[in-house]
C-alpha positions in Angstrom: 88.2 72.0 106.1 90.7 74.8 105.8 90.6 78.1 107.7 90.3 81.1 105.5 90.3 84.8 107.1 88.7 86.8 104.8 88.2 91.2 105.2 85.8 92.7 103.2 84.5 96.2 102.6 82.2 97.7 100.1 82.2 101.8 99.5 80.0 104.2 97.3 80.3 107.6 96.3 76.9 109.2 96.7 74.0 106.6 97.8 72.8 105.5 95.5 75.7 106.2 92.9 79.0 104.0 91.9 80.2 102.0 94.0 83.0 99.4 94.9 83.6 96.3 97.0 87.0 95.1 98.0 88.2 91.4 99.7 91.2 89.8 101.4 91.5 86.4 101.4 94.1 84.9 103.8 95.0 81.0 104.2 98.5 80.1 105.8 100.7 82.6 103.5 98.6 82.9 100.8 96.9 86.3 100.4 94.4 86.9 97.7 92.9 90.5 96.7 89.9 91.0 95.0 87.9 94.2 94.1 85.0 95.2 91.9 82.8 97.7 91.6 79.0 98.4 89.9 77.9 101.7 88.1 74.8 102.4 90.0 74.6 101.0 93.5 74.4 101.7 97.7 76.7 101.1 99.8 75.6 98.0 101.4 74.9 96.5 98.5 78.8 96.4 97.9 79.3 95.6 101.4 77.6 92.2 100.9 78.9 92.0 97.3 82.5 91.9 98.7 81.3 89.0 100.6 79.6 87.0 98.2 82.6 87.3 95.7 85.3 86.2 98.2 83.5 83.2 99.7 82.8 82.5 95.5 86.4 82.6 94.8 87.3 79.5 97.3 87.2 76.1 95.7 86.5 74.1 98.6 84.1 74.0 101.4 85.9 76.2 104.1 85.6 77.3 108.0 85.7 81.1 107.1 86.2 83.8 109.6 85.0 87.0 108.0 85.8 90.2 109.2 83.4 93.5 108.0 83.0 97.0 109.4 79.5 96.5 108.1 77.0 96.6 111.0 74.1 95.7 108.7 75.6 92.5 107.5 77.1 91.1 110.8 74.2 92.0 112.6 72.0 90.1 110.1 74.0 87.1 110.8 74.9 87.6 114.5 71.3 87.9 115.6 69.5 86.0 112.8 67.4 88.6 110.7 67.1 86.7 107.9 65.3 83.8 109.7 62.7 86.1 110.2 62.8 87.7 106.8 62.7 84.3 105.2 59.4 83.2 107.8 57.9 86.4 106.8 58.3 86.0 103.0 61.5 88.1 102.1 59.5 91.4 103.8 61.4 93.1 106.8 59.8 94.5 110.4 58.3 97.2 108.6 56.5 94.6 105.9 58.7 96.1 103.3 60.5 93.8 101.1 63.8 93.5 102.1 66.6 95.1 100.0 69.7 93.6 98.5 67.5 89.5 98.5 69.7 88.5 95.6 72.8 89.1 97.5 71.2 87.8 101.2 70.3 84.6 99.5 73.2 84.4 97.6 75.3 85.0 101.0 72.8 82.0 102.7 73.2 79.9 99.9 77.4 80.2 100.5 76.4 79.5 104.3 75.3 75.9 103.6 78.5 75.2 101.9 81.1 77.3 104.6 81.4 77.3 108.2 80.9 80.8 108.6 81.8 83.1 111.4 80.8 87.2 111.0 82.9 88.9 112.9 82.6 93.2 113.3 85.8 95.3 113.2 85.8 99.0 113.5 86.3 100.5 110.4 88.8 103.1 109.4 90.9 103.1 112.5 93.9 101.4 112.9 93.2 97.7 111.2 95.8 97.2 108.8 93.8 94.8 106.7 89.9 96.3 107.3 92.1 99.9 105.8 93.3 97.9 102.6 89.6 96.6 102.1 88.8 100.1 102.1 91.4 101.5 99.8 90.5 98.5 97.2 87.0 99.3 97.4 87.1 102.9 96.9 89.9 102.3 94.0 87.4 100.3 92.3 84.9 102.8 92.1 87.5 105.0 90.1 88.8 102.7 87.9 
């Protein structure tokens, strides 16, 4: 399996409001930047969308180290929240439907294809790649 490093970020102008996502994929000397937007969305949704779209861009199963400043996404996988959601019929601990189920389910399907390590990074600091993803995400909103 190829080792791929992915950085992702999501942004939203208002929450909900117009949103954007950005991702950077690194493999060896190769670098690919991706971004996109949605008209009426949330920041959390854009964080998940960035990860989904980045992994969908891969042409074969890979070993991925996915870096994100989204505690929402990283904690879900590091702490296994999704296991309880699935067991409880996609209801959260408050017995309410889990938000963004479609994207969570896509991420879980991608997790079956790839080996993914989720890494939490501090947002809006000196992390060059995280900052670039933020530029891609916020830039996509303005397009």
